[in-house]
Biopython code that builds the backbone (N, CA, C, O; Angstrom):
import numpy as np
from Bio.PDB.StructureBuilder import StructureBuilder

atoms = [
    (1, "UNK", "N", (27.386, 91.296, 36.323)),
    (1, "UNK", "CA", (26.295, 92.000, 36.965)),
    (1, "UNK", "C", (25.677, 91.074, 38.022)),
    (1, "UNK", "O", (25.421, 89.901, 37.751)),
    (2, "UNK", "N", (25.450, 91.591, 39.187)),
    (2, "UNK", "CA", (24.885, 90.823, 40.281)),
    (2, "UNK", "C", (23.375, 90.718, 40.119)),
    (2, "UNK", "O", (22.709, 91.718, 39.854)),
    (3, "UNK", "N", (22.832, 89.516, 40.277)),
    (3, "UNK", "CA", (21.403, 89.287, 40.086)),
    (3, "UNK", "C", (20.690, 89.235, 41.437)),
    (3, "UNK", "O", (21.200, 88.652, 42.393)),
    (4, "UNK", "N", (19.536, 89.835, 41.505)),
    (4, "UNK", "CA", (18.697, 89.713, 42.690)),
    (4, "UNK", "C", (17.859, 88.455, 42.558)),
    (4, "UNK", "O", (17.718, 87.904, 41.467)),
    (5, "UNK", "N", (17.307, 88.007, 43.663)),
    (5, "UNK", "CA", (16.490, 86.801, 43.639)),
    (5, "UNK", "C", (15.206, 86.986, 42.838)),
    (5, "UNK", "O", (14.730, 86.042, 42.208)),
    (6, "UNK", "N", (14.636, 88.201, 42.857)),
    (6, "UNK", "CA", (13.357, 88.422, 42.191)),
    (6, "UNK", "C", (13.507, 88.846, 40.727)),
    (6, "UNK", "O", (12.499, 89.115, 40.074)),
    (7, "UNK", "N", (14.712, 88.914, 40.198)),
    (7, "UNK", "CA", (14.919, 89.259, 38.801)),
    (7, "UNK", "C", (14.844, 88.002, 37.938)),
    (7, "UNK", "O", (15.474, 86.987, 38.236)),
    (8, "UNK", "N", (14.063, 88.089, 36.867)),
    (8, "UNK", "CA", (13.972, 86.979, 35.943)),
    (8, "UNK", "C", (15.055, 87.111, 34.887)),
    (8, "UNK", "O", (15.319, 88.207, 34.392)),
    (9, "UNK", "N", (15.677, 86.002, 34.545)),
    (9, "UNK", "CA", (16.691, 86.010, 33.510)),
    (9, "UNK", "C", (16.126, 85.316, 32.283)),
    (9, "UNK", "O", (15.661, 84.178, 32.353)),
    (10, "UNK", "N", (16.173, 86.016, 31.161)),
    (10, "UNK", "CA", (15.706, 85.456, 29.900)),
    (10, "UNK", "C", (16.810, 85.632, 28.882)),
    (10, "UNK", "O", (17.767, 86.373, 29.109)),
    (11, "UNK", "N", (16.674, 84.946, 27.754)),
    (11, "UNK", "CA", (17.636, 85.103, 26.672)),
    (11, "UNK", "C", (16.914, 85.674, 25.469)),
    (11, "UNK", "O", (15.770, 85.319, 25.185)),
    (12, "UNK", "N", (17.597, 86.563, 24.767)),
    (12, "UNK", "CA", (17.072, 87.142, 23.539)),
    (12, "UNK", "C", (16.916, 86.022, 22.525)),
    (12, "UNK", "O", (17.842, 85.239, 22.318)),
    (13, "UNK", "N", (15.755, 85.939, 21.893)),
    (13, "UNK", "CA", (15.532, 84.844, 20.958)),
    (13, "UNK", "C", (16.311, 85.013, 19.662)),
    (13, "UNK", "O", (16.458, 84.049, 18.910)),
    (14, "UNK", "N", (16.812, 86.209, 19.380)),
    (14, "UNK", "CA", (17.575, 86.431, 18.153)),
    (14, "UNK", "C", (19.064, 86.193, 18.359)),
    (14, "UNK", "O", (19.681, 85.398, 17.650)),
    (15, "UNK", "N", (19.635, 86.890, 19.337)),
    (15, "UNK", "CA", (21.092, 86.821, 19.490)),
    (15, "UNK", "C", (21.542, 85.968, 20.679)),
    (15, "UNK", "O", (22.724, 85.639, 20.778)),
    (16, "UNK", "N", (20.635, 85.608, 21.573)),
    (16, "UNK", "CA", (20.992, 84.771, 22.712)),
    (16, "UNK", "C", (21.544, 85.532, 23.902)),
    (16, "UNK", "O", (21.934, 84.922, 24.898)),
    (17, "UNK", "N", (21.584, 86.851, 23.817)),
    (17, "UNK", "CA", (22.090, 87.678, 24.917)),
    (17, "UNK", "C", (21.149, 87.584, 26.116)),
    (17, "UNK", "O", (19.934, 87.471, 25.955)),
    (18, "UNK", "N", (21.717, 87.632, 27.312)),
    (18, "UNK", "CA", (20.916, 87.536, 28.534)),
    (18, "UNK", "C", (20.175, 88.846, 28.792)),
    (18, "UNK", "O", (20.762, 89.926, 28.718)),
    (19, "UNK", "N", (18.878, 88.742, 29.095)),
    (19, "UNK", "CA", (18.038, 89.908, 29.371)),
    (19, "UNK", "C", (17.556, 89.785, 30.810)),
    (19, "UNK", "O", (17.088, 88.723, 31.221)),
    (20, "UNK", "N", (17.667, 90.874, 31.583)),
    (20, "UNK", "CA", (17.213, 90.866, 32.970)),
    (20, "UNK", "C", (16.096, 91.882, 33.125)),
    (20, "UNK", "O", (16.308, 93.081, 32.941)),
    (21, "UNK", "N", (14.887, 91.394, 33.469)),
    (21, "UNK", "CA", (13.704, 92.220, 33.736)),
    (21, "UNK", "C", (13.364, 93.199, 32.614)),
    (21, "UNK", "O", (12.708, 94.208, 32.871)),
    (22, "UNK", "N", (13.770, 92.946, 31.441)),
    (22, "UNK", "CA", (13.448, 93.786, 30.297)),
    (22, "UNK", "C", (13.109, 92.871, 29.144)),
    (22, "UNK", "O", (13.071, 91.651, 29.307)),
    (23, "UNK", "N", (12.868, 93.430, 28.008)),
    (23, "UNK", "CA", (12.639, 92.613, 26.828)),
    (23, "UNK", "C", (11.295, 91.930, 26.870)),
    (23, "UNK", "O", (11.224, 90.701, 26.868)),
    (24, "UNK", "N", (10.234, 92.699, 26.908)),
    (24, "UNK", "CA", (8.906, 92.113, 26.978)),
    (24, "UNK", "C", (8.555, 91.323, 25.723)),
    (24, "UNK", "O", (7.637, 90.503, 25.739)),
    (25, "UNK", "N", (9.274, 91.565, 24.649)),
    (25, "UNK", "CA", (9.039, 90.830, 23.418)),
    (25, "UNK", "C", (10.048, 89.715, 23.230)),
    (25, "UNK", "O", (10.053, 89.051, 22.193)),
    (26, "UNK", "N", (10.897, 89.503, 24.212)),
    (26, "UNK", "CA", (11.911, 88.472, 24.116)),
    (26, "UNK", "C", (13.143, 88.913, 23.343)),
    (26, "UNK", "O", (13.930, 88.079, 22.894)),
    (27, "UNK", "N", (13.317, 90.231, 23.184)),
    (27, "UNK", "CA", (14.463, 90.769, 22.471)),
    (27, "UNK", "C", (15.279, 91.664, 23.398)),
    (27, "UNK", "O", (14.727, 92.346, 24.261)),
    (28, "UNK", "N", (16.585, 91.656, 23.214)),
    (28, "UNK", "CA", (17.443, 92.565, 23.968)),
    (28, "UNK", "C", (17.307, 93.966, 23.368)),
    (28, "UNK", "O", (16.798, 94.103, 22.256)),
    (29, "UNK", "N", (17.752, 95.013, 24.078)),
    (29, "UNK", "CA", (17.617, 96.376, 23.553)),
    (29, "UNK", "C", (18.255, 96.586, 22.184)),
    (29, "UNK", "O", (17.734, 97.350, 21.372)),
    (30, "UNK", "N", (19.366, 95.926, 21.922)),
    (30, "UNK", "CA", (20.029, 96.061, 20.622)),
    (30, "UNK", "C", (19.163, 95.496, 19.500)),
    (30, "UNK", "O", (19.031, 96.117, 18.445)),
    (31, "UNK", "N", (18.578, 94.335, 19.718)),
    (31, "UNK", "CA", (17.742, 93.709, 18.694)),
    (31, "UNK", "C", (16.427, 94.461, 18.514)),
    (31, "UNK", "O", (15.905, 94.529, 17.401)),
    (32, "UNK", "N", (15.888, 95.022, 19.587)),
    (32, "UNK", "CA", (14.668, 95.823, 19.467)),
    (32, "UNK", "C", (14.944, 97.021, 18.579)),
    (32, "UNK", "O", (14.116, 97.364, 17.735)),
    (33, "UNK", "N", (16.100, 97.671, 18.751)),
    (33, "UNK", "CA", (16.457, 98.808, 17.911)),
    (33, "UNK", "C", (16.654, 98.378, 16.451)),
    (33, "UNK", "O", (16.347, 99.135, 15.530)),
    (34, "UNK", "N", (17.163, 97.167, 16.248)),
    (34, "UNK", "CA", (17.402, 96.670, 14.902)),
    (34, "UNK", "C", (16.082, 96.342, 14.203)),
    (34, "UNK", "O", (15.894, 96.693, 13.039)),
    (35, "UNK", "N", (15.175, 95.676, 14.903)),
    (35, "UNK", "CA", (13.898, 95.271, 14.315)),
    (35, "UNK", "C", (12.860, 96.387, 14.348)),
    (35, "UNK", "O", (11.912, 96.363, 13.563)),
    (36, "UNK", "N", (13.016, 97.347, 15.226)),
    (36, "UNK", "CA", (11.954, 98.309, 15.482)),
    (36, "UNK", "C", (11.043, 97.677, 16.526)),
    (36, "UNK", "O", (11.051, 96.458, 16.696)),
    (37, "UNK", "N", (10.288, 98.461, 17.200)),
    (37, "UNK", "CA", (9.431, 97.907, 18.234)),
    (37, "UNK", "C", (8.243, 97.213, 17.595)),
    (37, "UNK", "O", (7.465, 97.854, 16.887)),
    (38, "UNK", "N", (8.087, 95.927, 17.826)),
    (38, "UNK", "CA", (6.968, 95.204, 17.229)),
    (38, "UNK", "C", (5.609, 95.782, 17.639)),
    (38, "UNK", "O", (4.656, 95.763, 16.861)),
    (39, "UNK", "N", (5.537, 96.283, 18.840)),
    (39, "UNK", "CA", (4.279, 96.848, 19.307)),
    (39, "UNK", "C", (3.881, 98.054, 18.475)),
    (39, "UNK", "O", (2.699, 98.246, 18.187)),
    (40, "UNK", "N", (4.840, 98.860, 18.089)),
    (40, "UNK", "CA", (4.536, 100.031, 17.259)),
    (40, "UNK", "C", (4.024, 99.615, 15.890)),
    (40, "UNK", "O", (3.146, 100.276, 15.336)),
    (41, "UNK", "N", (4.546, 98.550, 15.345)),
    (41, "UNK", "CA", (4.081, 98.059, 14.049)),
    (41, "UNK", "C", (2.643, 97.574, 14.153)),
    (41, "UNK", "O", (1.816, 97.878, 13.294)),
    (42, "UNK", "N", (2.348, 96.824, 15.201)),
    (42, "UNK", "CA", (0.985, 96.325, 15.408)),
    (42, "UNK", "C", (0.033, 97.483, 15.659)),
    (42, "UNK", "O", (-1.073, 97.508, 15.119)),
    (43, "UNK", "N", (0.457, 98.445, 16.478)),
    (43, "UNK", "CA", (-0.390, 99.602, 16.767)),
    (43, "UNK", "C", (-0.639, 100.426, 15.515)),
    (43, "UNK", "O", (-1.747, 100.922, 15.313)),
    (44, "UNK", "N", (0.364, 100.579, 14.679)),
    (44, "UNK", "CA", (0.200, 101.324, 13.433)),
    (44, "UNK", "C", (-0.799, 100.659, 12.506)),
    (44, "UNK", "O", (-1.631, 101.336, 11.901)),
    (45, "UNK", "N", (-0.727, 99.344, 12.388)),
    (45, "UNK", "CA", (-1.684, 98.610, 11.545)),
    (45, "UNK", "C", (-3.090, 98.715, 12.130)),
    (45, "UNK", "O", (-4.058, 98.917, 11.398)),
    (46, "UNK", "N", (-3.198, 98.579, 13.441)),
    (46, "UNK", "CA", (-4.509, 98.691, 14.091)),
    (46, "UNK", "C", (-5.107, 100.070, 13.905)),
    (46, "UNK", "O", (-6.309, 100.199, 13.672)),
    (47, "UNK", "N", (-4.287, 101.097, 14.003)),
    (47, "UNK", "CA", (-4.759, 102.470, 13.804)),
    (47, "UNK", "C", (-5.238, 102.663, 12.366)),
    (47, "UNK", "O", (-6.282, 103.273, 12.137)),
    (48, "UNK", "N", (-4.487, 102.149, 11.406)),
    (48, "UNK", "CA", (-4.863, 102.289, 9.999)),
    (48, "UNK", "C", (-6.187, 101.589, 9.711)),
    (48, "UNK", "O", (-7.031, 102.131, 8.998)),
    (49, "UNK", "N", (-6.375, 100.396, 10.257)),
    (49, "UNK", "CA", (-7.630, 99.666, 10.066)),
    (49, "UNK", "C", (-8.775, 100.410, 10.736)),
    (49, "UNK", "O", (-9.867, 100.498, 10.175)),
    (50, "UNK", "N", (-8.541, 100.942, 11.923)),
    (50, "UNK", "CA", (-9.572, 101.700, 12.635)),
    (50, "UNK", "C", (-9.994, 102.951, 11.885)),
    (50, "UNK", "O", (-11.182, 103.267, 11.824)),
    (51, "UNK", "N", (-9.037, 103.663, 11.318)),
    (51, "UNK", "CA", (-9.355, 104.872, 10.552)),
    (51, "UNK", "C", (-10.139, 104.506, 9.297)),
    (51, "UNK", "O", (-11.101, 105.186, 8.941)),
    (52, "UNK", "N", (-9.731, 103.443, 8.636)),
    (52, "UNK", "CA", (-10.446, 103.007, 7.429)),
    (52, "UNK", "C", (-11.893, 102.651, 7.771)),
    (52, "UNK", "O", (-12.813, 103.027, 7.044)),
    (53, "UNK", "N", (-12.097, 101.929, 8.869)),
    (53, "UNK", "CA", (-13.447, 101.558, 9.295)),
    (53, "UNK", "C", (-14.262, 102.804, 9.640)),
    (53, "UNK", "O", (-15.433, 102.906, 9.273)),
    (54, "UNK", "N", (-13.646, 103.740, 10.337)),
    (54, "UNK", "CA", (-14.356, 104.962, 10.735)),
    (54, "UNK", "C", (-14.758, 105.790, 9.519)),
    (54, "UNK", "O", (-15.843, 106.371, 9.505)),
    (55, "UNK", "N", (-13.911, 105.855, 8.506)),
    (55, "UNK", "CA", (-14.240, 106.614, 7.298)),
    (55, "UNK", "C", (-15.375, 105.943, 6.534)),
    (55, "UNK", "O", (-16.276, 106.618, 6.036)),
    (56, "UNK", "N", (-15.334, 104.623, 6.440)),
    (56, "UNK", "CA", (-16.360, 103.896, 5.700)),
    (56, "UNK", "C", (-17.715, 103.911, 6.414)),
    (56, "UNK", "O", (-18.756, 103.906, 5.757)),
    (57, "UNK", "N", (-17.713, 103.930, 7.733)),
    (57, "UNK", "CA", (-18.946, 103.797, 8.501)),
    (57, "UNK", "C", (-19.237, 105.021, 9.356)),
    (57, "UNK", "O", (-19.822, 104.890, 10.431)),
    (58, "UNK", "N", (-18.845, 106.201, 8.908)),
    (58, "UNK", "CA", (-19.000, 107.405, 9.728)),
    (58, "UNK", "C", (-20.451, 107.693, 10.066)),
    (58, "UNK", "O", (-20.733, 108.199, 11.152)),
    (59, "UNK", "N", (-21.385, 107.386, 9.167)),
    (59, "UNK", "CA", (-22.796, 107.655, 9.456)),
    (59, "UNK", "C", (-23.335, 106.732, 10.548)),
    (59, "UNK", "O", (-24.085, 107.176, 11.418)),
    (60, "UNK", "N", (-22.964, 105.466, 10.512)),
    (60, "UNK", "CA", (-23.397, 104.519, 11.550)),
    (60, "UNK", "C", (-22.792, 104.884, 12.903)),
    (60, "UNK", "O", (-23.455, 104.774, 13.934)),
    (61, "UNK", "N", (-21.545, 105.312, 12.895)),
    (61, "UNK", "CA", (-20.869, 105.686, 14.142)),
    (61, "UNK", "C", (-21.533, 106.913, 14.751)),
    (61, "UNK", "O", (-21.735, 106.974, 15.964)),
    (62, "UNK", "N", (-21.872, 107.891, 13.916)),
    (62, "UNK", "CA", (-22.527, 109.105, 14.412)),
    (62, "UNK", "C", (-23.899, 108.779, 14.995)),
    (62, "UNK", "O", (-24.253, 109.282, 16.061)),
    (63, "UNK", "N", (-24.674, 107.942, 14.305)),
    (63, "UNK", "CA", (-25.998, 107.553, 14.810)),
    (63, "UNK", "C", (-25.866, 106.805, 16.138)),
    (63, "UNK", "O", (-26.650, 107.028, 17.060)),
    (64, "UNK", "N", (-24.888, 105.930, 16.231)),
    (64, "UNK", "CA", (-24.670, 105.195, 17.472)),
    (64, "UNK", "C", (-24.264, 106.101, 18.615)),
    (64, "UNK", "O", (-24.692, 105.900, 19.751)),
    (65, "UNK", "N", (-23.440, 107.098, 18.324)),
    (65, "UNK", "CA", (-23.007, 108.030, 19.365)),
    (65, "UNK", "C", (-24.181, 108.854, 19.871)),
    (65, "UNK", "O", (-24.298, 109.089, 21.074)),
    (66, "UNK", "N", (-25.065, 109.302, 18.955)),
    (66, "UNK", "CA", (-26.240, 110.070, 19.360)),
    (66, "UNK", "C", (-27.174, 109.203, 20.191)),
    (66, "UNK", "O", (-27.724, 109.660, 21.193)),
    (67, "UNK", "N", (-27.354, 107.956, 19.777)),
    (67, "UNK", "CA", (-28.217, 107.026, 20.518)),
    (67, "UNK", "C", (-27.649, 106.761, 21.920)),
    (67, "UNK", "O", (-28.399, 106.725, 22.895)),
    (68, "UNK", "N", (-26.337, 106.576, 22.020)),
    (68, "UNK", "CA", (-25.700, 106.329, 23.321)),
    (68, "UNK", "C", (-25.822, 107.552, 24.225)),
    (68, "UNK", "O", (-26.056, 107.415, 25.426)),
    (69, "UNK", "N", (-25.667, 108.738, 23.658)),
    (69, "UNK", "CA", (-25.806, 109.957, 24.452)),
    (69, "UNK", "C", (-27.235, 110.114, 24.963)),
    (69, "UNK", "O", (-27.452, 110.508, 26.109)),
    (70, "UNK", "N", (-28.209, 109.804, 24.107)),
    (70, "UNK", "CA", (-29.609, 109.864, 24.527)),
    (70, "UNK", "C", (-29.902, 108.897, 25.662)),
    (70, "UNK", "O", (-30.617, 109.234, 26.606)),
    (71, "UNK", "N", (-29.351, 107.703, 25.567)),
    (71, "UNK", "CA", (-29.537, 106.711, 26.620)),
    (71, "UNK", "C", (-28.895, 107.182, 27.919)),
    (71, "UNK", "O", (-29.472, 107.008, 28.993)),
    (72, "UNK", "N", (-27.717, 107.772, 27.834)),
    (72, "UNK", "CA", (-27.035, 108.273, 29.030)),
    (72, "UNK", "C", (-27.850, 109.380, 29.696)),
    (72, "UNK", "O", (-27.917, 109.452, 30.923)),
    (73, "UNK", "N", (-28.467, 110.243, 28.889)),
    (73, "UNK", "CA", (-29.289, 111.323, 29.442)),
    (73, "UNK", "C", (-30.513, 110.736, 30.141)),
    (73, "UNK", "O", (-30.879, 111.192, 31.224)),
    (74, "UNK", "N", (-31.151, 109.733, 29.539)),
    (74, "UNK", "CA", (-32.320, 109.093, 30.152)),
    (74, "UNK", "C", (-31.952, 108.441, 31.484)),
    (74, "UNK", "O", (-32.691, 108.556, 32.462)),
    (75, "UNK", "N", (-30.818, 107.763, 31.516)),
    (75, "UNK", "CA", (-30.369, 107.108, 32.751)),
    (75, "UNK", "C", (-30.098, 108.151, 33.824)),
    (75, "UNK", "O", (-30.478, 107.965, 34.980)),
    (76, "UNK", "N", (-29.445, 109.247, 33.452)),
    (76, "UNK", "CA", (-29.149, 110.305, 34.423)),
    (76, "UNK", "C", (-30.428, 110.926, 34.964)),
    (76, "UNK", "O", (-30.524, 111.198, 36.161)),
    (77, "UNK", "N", (-31.412, 111.155, 34.098)),
    (77, "UNK", "CA", (-32.693, 111.709, 34.563)),
    (77, "UNK", "C", (-33.404, 110.762, 35.502)),
    (77, "UNK", "O", (-33.975, 111.200, 36.500)),
    (78, "UNK", "N", (-33.382, 109.463, 35.203)),
    (78, "UNK", "CA", (-34.018, 108.482, 36.078)),
    (78, "UNK", "C", (-33.338, 108.440, 37.444)),
    (78, "UNK", "O", (-34.004, 108.286, 38.467)),
    (79, "UNK", "N", (-32.016, 108.577, 37.460)),
    (79, "UNK", "CA", (-31.296, 108.549, 38.729)),
    (79, "UNK", "C", (-31.597, 109.796, 39.543)),
    (79, "UNK", "O", (-31.673, 109.714, 40.769)),
    (80, "UNK", "N", (-31.770, 110.943, 38.907)),
    (80, "UNK", "CA", (-32.059, 112.176, 39.613)),
    (80, "UNK", "C", (-33.495, 112.213, 40.137)),
    (80, "UNK", "O", (-33.755, 112.833, 41.168)),
    (81, "UNK", "N", (-34.434, 111.557, 39.441)),
    (81, "UNK", "CA", (-35.834, 111.534, 39.854)),
    (81, "UNK", "C", (-36.045, 110.678, 41.097)),
    (81, "UNK", "O", (-36.996, 110.905, 41.844)),
    (82, "UNK", "N", (-35.195, 109.723, 41.324)),
    (82, "UNK", "CA", (-35.387, 108.802, 42.465)),
    (82, "UNK", "C", (-34.960, 109.411, 43.754)),
    (82, "UNK", "O", (-35.056, 108.771, 44.801)),
]
sb = StructureBuilder()
sb.init_structure("model")
sb.init_model(0)
sb.init_chain("A")
sb.init_seg("    ")
for serial, (resi, resn, name, xyz) in enumerate(atoms, 1):
    if name == "N":
        sb.init_residue(resn, " ", resi, " ")
    sb.init_atom(name, np.array(xyz, "f"), 0.0, 1.0, " ", f" {name:<3s}", serial, name[0])
structure = sb.get_structure()
């Protein structure tokens, strides 16, 4: 495969295969399919933690949302009065 000057060449940290402008995690497409996308695993854990926090603190979140909406309305009224 012919390489352009602006293409970066990296090697897969698992199998050593050459990666060109891909592999943001340092893995070739074959190894990404084998391991699963690490980003999806991290996102799944983050989502689970976020849902758990939201369920435990739903009353605080609701109060904060109402307070933020009230502040936004006050700011909008002040801007319209000027």
